[in-house]
N, C-alpha and C positions, 0 to 999 in steps of 0.2 A: 493639671499634670497627669501623666499616665499612671494608671494604677494596675493594668493587666496585660499580659502577653502569654499566650498558650505555648508551653514548652513543646517543641516539635518532635520530641521523642514519642509523642502520642501517635503520630501517623505521618506517612510521607506526603509532603505537599505536592500538588500538581503544578509544578513550576516550569519544568522543561529545560533542557539544555544544560550548559555549564552552571547556571545559577542554581539549579536544583542540587547538584553535587556539592558546590561550595556552601550553600546554605545549610543543607543537611549535616555536612561535616562540622561546621562551626557550631550548629545547634547541639549536636551530640556532645561535642567537646566541652561546650559551655555548661551544659547540664551536668556532665560528669564532674567538672571542676567544682560546681556548687556542692554536689554530693560529697566530694572528697573533703571539702572545707567544713562540712556540717558536723556538729556535735551536739549532744543533748544540752538544753538550756541549763539544766541543773549543774552540768559540768562547767559551763561558762560562768555561772553564778559563784561557783566555788574557786574560780581561778583569780588569784590576786593580780594577775597581769591584765585582766580585763578592766578597763576604766570604770570607776564607780558610777558615772552617769549612764554608761551602757548597762551595767548590772541592774541599776534601778529600773530602766525601761524594760529589760528582759523579765524582771521579776513580776511585772504587772500583766504580761501577755496572757497567762492562763485565766486571770480574772476577766480580761477583755473578751476572750473566747467564750467563757461561761456566760457573760453578759449577753453577747450576741445570740448564743444558743437559747437563752431564756426568752429572747424576743422573736424566735422563729428561724434563726439561721441554722443550717445543717451542721451537725457535729462531724468534724473530720479529724484526721491525725496531723493536720498541718500545724505549723508554728509551735512544735515541741522541741525543735532543734534550732541552732543558731549557726550562721555561716558568716565569717568575716571575709568579705570579698577584697578588701584592700584597694578599692577604687570607688569612684563617685557614683557610678550607675551600674545596674545589673545588665541592662541592654541599652543599645541606642536604636531608637525606633525611626524608621524612614517611611514617609508617606509621600504620595505624588498625586497631582491633579492636572487636568487640562487647564491651560492658562486663562482661557476665556469661558470656561464652564466649570461648575462645581461637579465635575465628573472624575471620580477617583480612579486611580490605577488599583486594581484588586488582584489578589492571589487566592486560589481556592485550596482548601484543605479538607480531607475527610473529617467527619465528626463536627467540626466547627463551621464548615462551609466557607463562603467568601469573606476575606478580611482585607481592609484597605491599608495594611501596613505590614512591614517585616521588621523583626527585632534582631539585632546583631549583638553578639557578646563582645565583639572587638570593635572599638571605635573606628579604626582604620578601614575595616571591612565595611562598616556602615557608610563611611565617607565615600569609598569607591562606588558602592551601590547608588548613593545619592547623586554622585557626579554622572554616572551612566544615565540615570533618569533625567537629569537636567540636560544632558547632551541630546537626549531624545526629544527635548522641547517641552518637558513638563515643569510646572511649578513644583518645587521639592521642599520638604520640611523635615529636618532631623532633630530629634530631641532625646534627652536622657529619660530613662524610666528607672525608677528606684525599686519597683516591685513588679511581680507578675503572679499569675495564678495558673495552676494546671487543672483547675476546675474540680479539685478533689480526687483526680486520678492518681496523683502522687503526693508524697508527704512533703509539702512545701516548707522550707525552713524560714525563720525570721532572718532577713538579710541585713548586714550592717548598713547598706544603703537606705534601708527603711527607717533608720534611726537618726538620719542627718538633720531633720527639721524639729526634733524634740518630741516629748511624750504625747502632746495633743494630736499632732499630725500622725504619729505612729498608731494611735487608737483608730483614727479614721482609715488608715491604710489597711489595717487588719480586718476591720468590719467591711470595708469596700471589697477586698479580695474574698472574704468569706461569703459575701453575697453572690459573687460569681460561682462559687462552688455550690451554692444553694439553688440557683436558677440561671440557666443560660440557654438562649435560643440561637441555633445555628444561623449564620449569615445575617445577623442583626446586630452589628457593632454599636450603632447609635442607641438602640434600646438597651442592650446589655450594659454599656458603659454609663449611660445616663441613669439607669436604675441603680447600679452600684454606687454612683455618686450620691444619689438622693438618699439611699439607705445609709451609706457610710457617713455622710455629713450629718444626717438627722440623728442617728444613734450616737455618734461621737459627741455631738453637742450635749446630749443628755448625760453621757458617761463622764465627760469632763466636769460637768456641773455637779453631778450627784455622787460619783464614785471616785474620781480622781481628786475631788475636793481641792481644786486649784484655788489659790488665794485670789482675792478680788482683782488685783492688777493683772494676773495671768488670764483670768476669765475675760477681762476687758480686752486684752490684747488678742485673745482668740476670737472674740466677737468682731473686733475691728478687722482682723485678717479675713474673716469670713465675709464681712460686708464689702471689703475692697475687692475680694475675688468675685463676688456677685456683680459688683459694678462693672468690672472688666469684662466679665462674661456677657453681660447685657450689651455693652458697647460693641463687642466683637460680633455678637448676634445681629445687631443692627447693621453693622458693616457688611456682614454676610448677605443680609437681605437687600441692602442697597446695591451691592455688586451683582447679585442675581438678577435684579431688575435691569441694571445696565447691560448685562450680557444678553438679555432677551430682546434688546432693541435692534433696529436695523442699521445702527451707526457703523461707519467703516471701522475695520479692525484697529487702525492706528488711533482713531478717536477713542475707542473703547479702552485701549491700553493706556492712553494718556489719562483718561478719567479714572481708571483703576488706580494708577500710580498716585494721583492726587488724593483720592479717597483714602488709600492706605497710609500715605504720608501724614495726612491730617490726624487719623486715629492714633498713629504711632506717637506723634507729638503730644496728643491729649493724654495718653496713658503712660507716656514715658517708656515706650518699648524701644529697645535698641537693636534687637535681633530682627532679621528679615521677617516680613509678614506677607503672605501670599495666599492663593486659593487653598493650598494644601494645609497651611497652618490654620486658616479660618475653618476649614472642614473639620480638622481635629477638635477645635474648640466646640463646634456644634455637636460633634459625635459624643462628647463627654458631658454636655450640658443641655440636652434637649428634653422636651416633655415635662418641664417643671410644673406647669399648670395642671397637666393631666395626672402626674404622680400625686400632686397635692390634693386633687379632687378625689382620687381613689383612696388616699390615706384618710381623708375626711369622711368618706363614705364608710370606711372601716372603723369609724369612731376613734381615729388616731391610735389604733391598736397595731403595733408592728406585727404580731403573729397573724392577725387577720389580713393585714395588708400583704404580707408575704404569701399567705395562702391564696390570695386573690391573684397576684401577679404570676403565680405558678400555674394558673389556668391559661395563661397566654402562651401559645405555642407558635410554631412556624405557620400554621394555617391562619393565624390572626393577621398576617402581614400581606400586603399586595405585591411587594417586590423585595429583593435582597437589599440589605443595608438601608431600610426605609427610614427616611429622615423626619417625615411628618408623623409623629406618634401621639400627639396630644389628643386627637379625635378618637383614636383607638382606646386610649386610657380613660377618657371621659365616658365613652360608651360602656366600658367595663365597669366604671364606677356606678353608672345608672342601673346596671344589672344587679347591683347589690353586692354585699361582701359575705364571705363564709362566716359562719358562727363558730366561735372558739369551742 
């Protein structure tokens, strides 16, 4: 699932035409609405109208932040406020891809560079944008995002949408988004999101075990959810690779489309996926779950020390990549691991 989307109050995107005006307007209004709804967590904790389960999760946020900072994450003023959005998602993210190539439609922003998605604060706006992309012949994927990061530029609040899946998942979200504020490389969505997933998942697993002190059954459920997620990610990665091989062949377009449909239908049945699955959706899965072997190798080279690992990844900058939104990042990370790890 998505964990970050940069608030566009940072800078004007280079979109062009009516889309730019509409997108900037909704982004500014959405960000302003979040600010209007935000109040200090201490105030929410003292409010008897806030449900006890919500207060319990808000009460642990400061400890989660301190935990991440003790392991090398940058200290920010984020997650000191709470905003009840009274909806299921903070934004609806739309991505698009060529139907017979893993070639994403991208938009370019100052500071963050090229990004293969746009996030809309209103679901109807997202649907209109998705339909326009589909009409243009693209594979389109629209999904809910329950959190996003402004990379430390603004004071991000805890959002009610971040609490929907329970305390274990909330811990992972806070640590994931805090990683974005710690290290972010412009125009490298795959690297940024996969890094935040690796750090967020790894730190959260330890926090749930050692600090949240979940009972054995909750720990078991957490591990089972993690294993099931990893299984699905692996199968979607294998499907992405199989389709990439298919697209590279000289088969007629009609045959490629037929085989694509059969491959996707088979994996949907296997994984029990009911939503549409296409190149855009598979690209998103890859963008958030790449480089596992490379990150693991670098973590091991740093003696499994999070502060040393984070110091190492912070030496990876734009010059480390060969292209925008580079998808093959394992080799880069393994090379960095062989170079050694900073000393604490």
